[in-house]
C-alpha positions in Angstrom: -61.8 26.1 -17.3 -63.6 24.6 -14.3 -67.2 24.1 -13.3 -68.6 25.7 -10.1 -69.0 22.1 -8.8 -65.3 21.4 -9.2 -64.3 24.7 -7.5 -66.6 24.0 -4.6 -64.9 20.6 -4.1 -61.5 22.4 -4.0 -62.6 24.9 -1.3 -65.1 22.7 0.7 -68.1 24.9 -0.1 -71.8 24.5 -0.6 -73.2 25.4 -4.0 -76.4 27.5 -4.3 -77.6 27.7 -7.9 -76.3 26.2 -11.1 -73.4 23.9 -10.3 -72.4 23.5 -14.0 -71.5 27.2 -14.5 -68.1 27.3 -16.3 -65.5 29.4 -14.6 -62.3 30.6 -16.3 -60.9 33.2 -13.9 -61.2 35.1 -10.7 -61.5 38.8 -10.0 -63.0 41.4 -7.7 -66.7 42.3 -8.1 -66.0 45.6 -9.9 -63.4 44.1 -12.3 -65.0 40.7 -13.0 -66.1 39.7 -16.5 -68.5 36.9 -17.6 -66.7 33.6 -16.8 -65.1 35.0 -13.6 -65.8 34.0 -10.0 -65.7 36.8 -7.4 -66.2 37.2 -3.6 -68.5 39.0 -1.3 -67.7 38.6 2.4 -70.7 40.5 3.8 -74.5 40.8 3.0 -73.9 44.6 2.8 -72.4 44.0 -0.7 -75.6 42.7 -2.2 -75.9 45.8 -4.4 -72.4 45.2 -5.8 -73.2 41.5 -6.3 -76.3 42.4 -8.3 -74.3 44.8 -10.5 -71.3 42.6 -11.1 -70.6 40.8 -14.4 -69.2 37.8 -12.6 -70.7 34.4 -13.4 -70.6 33.3 -9.7 -69.5 34.5 -6.3 -68.1 33.1 -3.1 -70.0 34.1 0.1 -70.2 33.3 3.8 -73.0 31.0 4.9 -75.2 33.8 6.1 -75.3 35.5 2.7 -77.3 34.0 -0.2 -77.7 36.4 -3.1 -80.8 35.5 -5.0 -79.8 36.2 -8.6 -76.3 34.7 -8.9 -74.9 31.2 -8.5 -72.7 31.1 -5.4 -70.6 28.9 -3.1 -71.0 29.4 0.6 -67.9 28.8 2.7 -66.7 29.4 6.3 -63.8 31.7 5.3 -64.4 33.6 2.2 -61.0 35.1 1.8 -59.1 31.9 2.3 -61.4 30.2 -0.2 -60.9 33.0 -2.7 -57.1 32.8 -2.3 -57.3 29.1 -3.2 -59.4 29.9 -6.3 -57.1 32.7 -7.5 -54.2 30.4 -7.2 -56.0 27.8 -9.3 -56.2 30.3 -12.2 -53.1 32.4 -11.5 -50.5 30.1 -9.9 -47.7 31.8 -8.1 -44.7 32.2 -10.4 -41.8 30.4 -8.8 -38.3 31.6 -9.3 -36.5 29.0 -11.4 -33.5 27.4 -9.8 -30.5 29.2 -11.3 -27.7 28.5 -8.8 -25.1 31.2 -8.7 -25.0 33.4 -11.8 -21.6 34.0 -13.4 -22.7 37.6 -13.7 -22.9 38.0 -9.9 -20.1 39.7 -8.1 -19.1 37.4 -5.2 -16.1 37.7 -2.8 -14.0 34.6 -2.6 -14.4 34.6 1.1 -18.2 34.4 1.0 -19.9 31.2 2.0 -23.0 30.3 0.0 -25.2 27.2 0.6 -25.2 24.7 -2.3 -28.9 25.2 -3.1 -29.0 29.0 -2.8 -29.7 31.2 -5.8 -27.7 34.4 -6.5 -28.9 36.2 -9.6 -27.0 38.3 -12.1 -25.8 41.7 -10.9 -25.9 40.8 -7.2 -22.9 41.9 -5.1 -21.8 39.6 -2.3 -19.1 41.0 0.0 -16.3 39.5 2.1 -17.2 36.9 4.7 -20.9 37.0 3.8 -22.8 33.8 4.8 -25.9 32.8 2.8 -27.9 29.8 4.1 -29.8 27.0 2.3 -32.8 27.9 0.1 -32.0 31.6 -0.1 -32.8 33.6 -3.2 -30.8 36.7 -3.8 -32.2 38.7 -6.7 -30.5 41.0 -9.2 -29.0 44.2 -7.9 -28.9 43.1 -4.3 -25.9 44.2 -2.3 -24.8 42.2 0.7 -21.9 44.1 2.3 -19.1 42.4 4.2 -20.0 40.2 7.2 -23.7 39.8 6.5 -25.3 36.6 7.6 -28.5 35.1 6.1 -30.2 32.1 7.6 -32.3 29.6 5.6 -35.0 30.3 3.0 -34.4 34.1 2.9 -35.6 36.0 -0.1 -34.0 39.3 -0.9 -35.7 41.1 -3.8 -33.9 43.4 -6.4 -31.8 46.4 -5.3 -32.1 45.8 -1.5 -29.0 46.7 0.4 -27.7 45.1 3.6 -24.9 47.1 5.2 -22.0 45.5 7.0 -22.7 42.8 9.6 -26.4 42.7 9.2 -27.8 39.4 10.6 -30.9 37.9 9.1 -32.7 34.8 10.5 -34.7 32.1 8.7 -37.7 32.6 6.3 -37.3 36.3 6.1 -38.6 38.3 3.1 -36.8 41.6 2.2 -38.6 43.5 -0.6 -37.1 45.6 -3.3 -35.2 48.8 -2.4 -35.1 48.1 1.4 -32.0 49.3 3.2 -30.8 47.6 6.4 -28.0 48.9 8.5 -27.6 52.5 7.2 -26.1 55.0 9.6 -28.4 56.2 12.3 -29.3 59.9 12.3 -27.2 60.9 15.3 -25.0 64.1 15.3 -23.1 66.1 17.8 -22.4 69.8 17.2 -18.7 70.6 17.7 -17.2 73.9 16.8 -20.2 74.9 14.7 -20.3 71.7 12.7 -22.5 68.6 12.9 -20.3 65.6 13.6 -21.7 62.1 12.9 -21.8 60.0 16.1 -20.4 56.5 16.4 -21.9 54.0 14.0 -20.5 50.8 15.4 -23.7 48.7 15.7 -25.6 46.5 13.3 -29.1 45.2 12.5 -30.6 41.9 13.6 -33.7 40.6 11.8 -35.1 37.5 13.5 -37.0 34.6 12.0 -40.2 35.0 9.9 -40.0 38.8 9.5 -41.2 40.5 6.3 -39.7 43.9 5.3 -41.6 46.0 2.8 -40.2 47.7 -0.3 -38.3 50.9 0.4 -38.2 50.3 4.2 -35.1 51.5 6.0 -33.7 50.2 9.3 -30.8 52.0 10.8 -27.9 50.3 12.6 -27.4 50.8 16.3 -24.8 53.2 17.7 -22.9 50.5 19.5 -25.2 47.4 19.6 -28.0 46.1 17.4 -31.3 47.5 16.1 -33.6 44.5 16.4 -36.7 43.4 14.6 -38.0 40.5 16.6 -39.5 37.3 15.2 -42.8 37.3 13.2 -43.0 41.1 12.8 -44.3 42.4 9.5 -43.2 45.8 8.1 -45.1 47.4 5.3 -43.5 49.5 2.5 -41.6 52.7 3.3 -41.4 52.2 7.1 -38.5 53.9 8.9 -36.9 52.4 12.0 -34.3 54.5 13.8 -31.1 53.4 15.4 -31.1 51.2 18.6 -34.8 50.4 18.3 -36.2 47.1 19.5 -39.4 46.2 17.6 -41.0 43.3 19.5 -42.3 40.0 18.3 -45.3 39.8 15.9 -45.7 43.6 15.5 -47.6 45.0 12.4 -46.2 48.3 11.1 -48.2 49.8 8.2 -46.9 52.0 5.4 -44.9 55.2 6.3 -44.7 54.5 10.0 -41.7 56.4 11.4 -40.0 55.4 14.7 -37.2 57.4 16.2 -34.1 56.0 17.9 -34.0 53.8 21.0 -37.8 53.2 21.0 -39.1 49.7 21.9 -42.3 47.8 21.6 -43.8 44.8 23.2 -45.7 41.8 21.6 -48.4 42.2 18.9 -48.2 46.0 18.7 -50.0 47.5 15.7 -49.0 50.9 14.2 -51.3 52.2 11.4 -50.2 54.2 8.4 -48.1 57.3 9.0 -48.0 56.9 12.7 -44.9 58.5 14.2 -43.1 57.6 17.5 -40.6 59.8 19.2 -37.3 58.5 20.6 -36.8 56.6 23.9 -40.4 55.5 24.5 -41.9 52.1 25.0 -45.2 50.7 23.6 -46.8 48.0 25.7 -48.0 44.6 24.5 -51.1 44.7 22.2 -51.1 48.5 21.9 -52.7 49.8 18.7 -51.5 53.1 17.4 -54.0 54.7 14.9 -53.2 56.3 11.6 -51.1 59.5 11.7 -51.0 59.3 15.5 -48.0 61.0 17.2 -46.6 59.2 20.2 -44.6 61.3 22.6 -44.7 59.3 25.8 -44.7 55.6 26.9 -48.0 54.0 26.2 -49.4 51.1 28.2 -50.6 48.0 26.3 -54.0 46.6 25.5 -55.2 50.0 24.5 -56.1 51.8 21.2 -54.6 55.2 20.7 -55.5 58.0 18.3 -54.5 61.6 17.5 -51.4 63.7 18.0 -50.3 63.6 20.8 -51.7 60.1 20.9 -54.4 59.5 23.5 -56.7 56.6 24.3 -59.3 56.2 21.6 -62.3 57.3 23.8 -60.5 60.3 25.1 -59.5 61.4 21.5 -63.1 60.8 20.3 -64.4 63.1 23.0 -61.8 65.7 22.2 -62.7 65.7 18.5 -66.4 65.8 19.3 -65.7 68.9 21.4 -63.6 70.5 18.7 -66.3 70.0 16.1 -68.7 72.1 18.3 -66.3 75.0 18.7 -67.7 77.1 15.8 -71.2 76.9 17.2 -69.9 77.7 20.7 -67.9 80.7 19.4 -71.1 82.0 17.7 -73.1 81.5 20.9 -70.4 83.4 22.9 -70.4 86.2 20.4 -74.2 86.5 20.6 -74.2 86.4 24.4 -71.6 89.1 24.4 -73.8 91.4 22.2 -76.8 90.8 24.5 -74.7 91.6 27.6 -73.4 94.8 26.0 -77.0 95.8 25.1 -78.1 95.1 28.7 -75.3 97.2 30.1 -76.1 100.1 27.8 -79.8 100.1 28.7 -79.1 100.5 32.4 -79.7 104.1 33.6 -77.2 105.5 36.0 -79.2 107.0 39.0 -79.0 110.9 39.2 -77.6 112.5 42.3 -80.0 114.6 44.3 -77.3 116.3 46.4 -77.9 120.0 47.0 
């Protein structure tokens, strides 16, 4: 239990209203109960603030709800993160060392302070750096290399020779290094192409749950530093995903595609093989990319076009039913005009 005054001191905010209000938890406006503190980052949410059961709210400096004690701050979300952690501290994995129930090859090299939980399988010649946490059910196949402070959550699988940098997070069920989807038809049968490559994950990459990243055919598939992949993202073989990209849920990228710096791909966007996305390109939700796209531009639709062009196209499509009706009416009027015209009679003797 904390007073509003104590919370304000923690987040560097200014109190408006009763500073002695007792706070015992943090929740969103719709879920909050008496004793909770919530957040509202825009004056547009005044109606929700008036309806909430929360005892107090955190707001920006330009928003001062009249009926509820509040703390005004410069960054509402950062302040609320701090408050949530006060009442719900992050659960840290207890140091457990190497579990005797883990399956570890005698040729594996594991840093002295790394954790390997029960049921994990560590293959031949695997290297695990300092501060790593390998959860239950993880499989690191032969030759994998993990840098420092890598966390691999349960049931993720890293195929042979996958290389992972420092401070990488790999969420549950992710698969790195599976065979690429490449086949050659020979004598009526689909024959799998060479799968001699591997996957490289550079520093500070996050990989979401259920995400799959295929190995290269001969060389690496690369996820460059700082890039964040959401859940259920699919990266094909031989791709190079550039630094600090953001790929949202269910993005699918076909083989040998590359991207520049700070590219964003919204949910369910799809990219064909052998194309390049320029620096700072933004691909909208469910967009379909079939050609190289220059950077510093927002794209929508399938096939993906610049945002303004797509908006004009959709606006025109919305008018098609009315246009069709107008054409039909004009056709009827024209037909009536034609039928009303009298053909001149011939006066020939």
